[in-house]
Phi, psi and omega in degrees: 000129176282116189246123187283144190278124189254118173233176183290332184281338182260346187270135178281132179260112179311144174281331181247139175302317177306316175302318175303320182295312182302318182285324187291323174293320178294321180293316181287338172288328181282327183271329184299312187292333181283319177301321181289318185293322180289323178299321184289325174284313189293332172291358181258107176301333186287342180305321186287347176259347178258233184266131176249014179301317178290327171298321183293324186292315186299317180298314183301312185289331176290317178297322182291313183296310180308312179298323179301303182283340171305330187298330179255123193296124174089005174292320182250109183256186185303306185296321183290321178295321174308309180307310187292325186282340188296314174294335174298319184302331173299326183281325180296320189294326182256022192294347178290335186247354175285136176299147180311317179290334169297306188301316183290323175301316180299324180288326174299311183296317171301316185299324175297324169293321178288337177269351178239271198289327182256017175301319177231008188241015185288141173274160177303303180311308175311308185302305184305307183298324177297319187293325183284309177311308186287326180297309180294327181296312179300318179295332182083022181256174185270146180275138179303134183092352194264179187290147179300141174290155179279346187242166181279346179287137173276347179231146181243138181283112171257157182291158183294333179295319181285326174288335174290313182300321180295317181286335175295319185289320169309317175300309179299324179296310177302324179293311178306311186298321174306303183291333176272007172063040183244007193295330177295325186284323184279322187248346196275341180280152175299332177290340184283342194296323171309301185300321182291312178306319180294324177292322181292314178300321176300305189294323181290322183296317195283327175299319189281330192255342183294148185255325181293140178290327180291318184295318179293315181303312180302322180286325172304311181292320181293318181295331186289311182293323182285318188278316184269336182253325189268317187264149181289159181295325182293333176286321177299316184296328183289326179262002187309308188299321182289323185285320186289318182296325182277317172304313169306318176302322180281329185281318184296150182305138178222130178290342179281320184237136175257106182281147171289142180301330185281335177281326168307304186298319178298323179291316183293326175295317173305316181285340181284317180295322180291311181298318187287329177293315184284322183253030180294127186298326173299310180292334186248014182291332186235042179295149171277161178300313190199151177229156178295157188279131186284148183239162178101184186294134177072013187288329182290347178285336185281139178237129186263135187280122177218173178296328181295320178294313180307306184296317183290321177289324180297329172297318178292327187286322184292327179289326172298322177284331175298324172283314183296320186290358171293347171281017182291346178251027177293153191281338177272130182292331180301318186295315182292326176297310182303322174297317179297315177296325170297316179283320174305306189283335173286328173296324187282322186247351187229016178310326181275312185293322177250052184295327180296339180260003178302317180300319183274346172290309172301325177290319178294322179289316177302326176288313176293347166295330180267016185291150181291330184277123183294334176290313173299309178302321181294310181296319171302315182296311177305313184296310184299310178301317184296308187298322176285335181286326181259350186217105177295339172298324180290319176293321181290324180295324176300309177302310183299321174300311177299317175302317180288321171304313177300313179298334180263007182294317183289330179292323172291324174303320190291352182279176179261009180269097178294329176302321179289323177297314178299310188297323175300314181286313178300332185280325177291320178297317180292323166311306174303325180288322184288318178299318175306307180298337176268358180065037176257112190240116176236109188292323181294321181291323182288316177301317178296320180297314181302315173302314183285335171292318177299311176303322183289320176295323177296326181278332172288336185283331178268005171298157176308115174089015186233018183299121193271003176280353181234134177241124176286151182304136183247119185270119173236117174293131184293341185290336176296335183250006180281324184273169178298143182270159184246061183060027179212131179243163174292148177248144176293141167277174179291126179247333178289328172226122186258354177288133190308319186297333188270005191293312184297316182298314178294327177295331178290319186289333181290317177299320184292317177298317175298328171295318181292336181292343176275353177287152179302324183260026180295320180295325182290325175293321180292326174296315177301319181297318186291329179292318184293324181298335182268336183248334178290166168267159181298142001267000186300326178309303186295321182291314176307311180298313184298319175300309193298314184294316181285333173295322175297323179301316179289335172297315180287312186068220189264008183262147169303130179300330181282331175287323182292327184288349178284340191237172176045079184300334181294318183265339183293326177298319177295315181300320181292327186285316187294317183299308184298331177285324181295315177303313182296313189291322180295318182289317177303309180292334174289328185281345178283153185298144180279135174208173189295340183275328183254003186297330176294315185293324178283325172303315182299318180296318174303322173294321179297316187293324181297309182300321172299319175304317181285333176285324172293316185083213184299333178294347174291349170308320179306334184261357182302332182286339180259328186259339188289311190296323172310319176293312178293332180301325184275358164302332178258015176253123174305147184076323178260355178301318181290327173292328168292328171299316177295320177293323171298318184295313181292330178287317176303313176297323182286327186278348178100008179273156188286329185205174173293323183293325175296315183298323181287316179290330172297327178250022188293330177304310180297308188292312186293321179303321182294319174287324172299325181294318179296318173297314182293329175279018187042045175275090191278061177264140175296343188287331188295303182287325184301309182300317182297317181294324184284321184294324183289322179302313184282328185279330178077195193291342182296346184266351180307312174303341185263005183269001193291319182290325183295311179299327179289327173295329180292307184309309179299323182290325181292320179294325181287329191233028187295350180278347182266097189311305189292314182296319176298326180284330171293320180291323181281340167304310183296312179301330181297311176297314178295336179283319176301318179288321180295322181302317174297335188271351176254119191245341185276054178220143185284152174285175182300319195287323182295317177292328172298317178291326183293313188295322182294315186294325175288322181278340184295130182298134176283133180286147181261116182273165178300323184287322182295319186292317180295316181301309176300327181292321182297325181294328183283317182276345180309129181258126179294122179293156170298140182293143179273176178291330181289323171299320181296314188296331190271009177290143184275148175300157171288129185291145180262003175219160184295150174276145173084191177276158181303147178287139177285154179293148182075357184263129187281173181291327182291319184296326185287325180294315185298316182306314180304315183292316177311307181295324175296317179297316178301318170304316175298313186293325176300322179290315178300316180290335177286325186275329184242120175278117186283115179285122172304148180294156180285169175295328174299306182301318183296325184289314180298324184288318175300317183293321179299321182294340177277344189297310176306324176301338188242358178291354174266016178289146180287350182279104185300320179303315183295326180290318180297321176305309186292314185285331181281325174300320184294312178309322179289321192270333180307305186305307176297327181291332184295352175295336177230097188301324190288334179270336194283313188298326178288333168300316175297322182295329183272332185261348186291308184296316179296319178291321180294316173316313181288329176288310186276326196223351181270094188195152181264353181230180183286165188298325183269357176244027176290144176275180191298324179301315180293321180296327176288327173297312181287340169293308176295324182296308177307313177301318180305304183302321185287325176295315176308310186297312191291313187274335170277331172074222182301344178302330182251014180310312182283337184286335186289339185295315184292326178291319178298313185302314183297325181287328180299310185297334181253050189286346183291348176306325185293338179268359183299139178221151176081139179088125180299321185299313186297318180291327169306312179299320171299326175293314179295325179293322175301315176301322182298318182296322171307317186281336178294314179306316177282348162288355183079042179303161183293164184299317184302322185289312184293322173303321175291325178290321177303308183299326179297312177300311189300317174300349185073014177289354175247138180304129182283149175090345181252001187234041186296320182298320183286323174295322182295312183298312177304318182286320178286326183274310193249359181071013176285130182244111186241000000 
């Protein structure tokens, strides 16, 4: 039952004394019959073995009346309280037999008295008696001199609710003793030590064994009032070992009991108050070397504070604190905050008495400086700065601790505990930050840290799964850098150590190195690391470059490097030199041939260039002529291509470009000339065409006007090295990319759906109306009239000399007639050309045309992947090229036969036994032929006969089953048949297709396009 605490602050005070008398009289009238009834019932021992329902009802009534009248100050005085307590004392005497509910109500009534009448008016004798009574009640033991228990056991197990009510009474009693000013008389004498000790031990025992959160909190509150407010320091010293031991037992993790985090924080705060009180430097400043032996009763329980005692006890306290501070990584901020306050207050008040604990206190605060909770981090930082400012010993301890942590860093890194590694690095980082805030600079310490960081990273690099010479591919979508950015750029992943378990450790090292970059000699260290990066072997070179880059990040901080270089001429020269050297080293490393050993180094070089670009900002554009191509070159390098994409994105952002596309287009002349030069000089590296393909893909159609010279270089390379299959494939891959972007630049050509609709409309039979039929009949039946006399008179005379020029000797009449017809045609064409001015094709169209004309020469290659690439490229270029019919139809003429041959005859095995590579080639050929049929139309009408005849000979294709590749080929061939129908194929061909569909040899449901074409054009319903 939750009983409100009645105190002087919450009680209403009547203005007239007579009113108090009236209220007291009314209270007595209400309470007297209840007290009498309880006294009569409680005095009978058998009542506790029979029914206690009546007694429980009286106690509940008594509690309600007490709570009601206790709200008025002074109504229930000491005499009145004695009267009320008398019947309750009968129940306390028989508490071994009393049910828990009866005892709980009795304790609640006592609590109401302690908070009202005895709040400030408790007597010494009453306090002593209640102390003993409540202690035994909490313990569950029989009170000395009490009624004998009805059982053989001397202790009774009571419920946690009853024990909570008893401890609540203890809390109220201790408060009453403190307020009444009788604590010295109750607790001050040496004779009181046993009873006080018994109470302390009992409360500590309940605290450690209790499972309920409320009981734990109530025990802590009662202990705090007793130990910190009521007892003198000398008395607390007597119980200190037991108190500290039990509190540590409660605080430390326990598999049997799981403590609520609020209770842990409360226990730590209680320990803090006790230690600060006992080990206060002022209190212990003049301790004697020794004291005389105490005499008298209970003298052995008294502990005299001497220098020897202080030294011995401080050692025990240090051991206790070492255990408690293991909770520095507790998940709840409340616990970490309590540890912070413990460390802060002990440093503030006990740094001399507990001088042996200063190191662990400083270490705890340093760790909490790096806490993820900003409030805790800030408070820890302020506490350390204050402590170091007022106490030079703390500052010296901090330096020594950091030195020790640095020396032990490699040993920690060699362990398998990743959390310990992260904690060790974060601890050093926080310490270095504090030294910087305290203006403590030690070059020796910084050099030592640099050496140990290198050694630690070297150890991590040799761990299983962490070889830094190999980088797993990092997937970055190119689409992420094509569109204009929205204040967000891509970030580099971890490259030095790729094992997932090492991510947090490497992140801590990065923060540490960046913090080291704020030291005065950071530039010198960075310069040394750059020199090592150019000379050393893996993994030392990668580690050194990683340290140099992150240290320069610390040097620059949040400011632009160019802004920094404008000031402080003394240091700017060194900064400029180191920055220029980093730029030179990065470009040099990126220009080296890529292999498995230096791929990590080159990825870090890309990161270094991006960092320099971000620090320089827009002025970095002046260096793009030297730095951009090495980045672009790695777009064609496996494992680093994704890092090159990220570098491009960051460089574009730093230089003020809206996207990487704008960056590449703005520098297209320089980049493409560099690649064309490599191709012209026959530097047959795969990176150049791969990088070029990626550039074109990123830059988009805007780069097409710049590609003329480059495409010419590609053509020349193909002519010179057409026998090199891989190189030819790479080059046509480039042409595929250029064609894709050029196709986007040409917009006036129909899509496939549009051309299908157009062909159907062209070939669909026109309906003949009655008027059309009669008009045609008139034309047939019309009789030519006889010539009139006037027509005969107007006849011209027969010529008497030859028309035209004289015939050459040896020329037959037929040849002369052909020549005459040719001249006539030429004259007509000349007139048409004079009337219609032909618009020259665009650069995009010309590029596509040249590319397409190359395809037939290379389709005879034995490489299936290359043939598939060529056929797909042909399929890609046909639609946009169809926009200029005069240029398009000759291309169809040159590519048709070789494509048909590739479909029907180009294979090493029979048509039905073709392997997957051949099947994929035929799929690509069928797609290309269908596209030709759709866009060339009736121009290929007669050519379809050869295709149809070839397919009939290979008729077994329609019965193929099994295998995804063969099923795809069947579908593509059905698409080709649709294209032939839409091209206006001959009646024999269409009839054969109708028969094939009608017999069900083509899978139903998958040829809707073919069925539609037959239905719309020929009226076939299948």
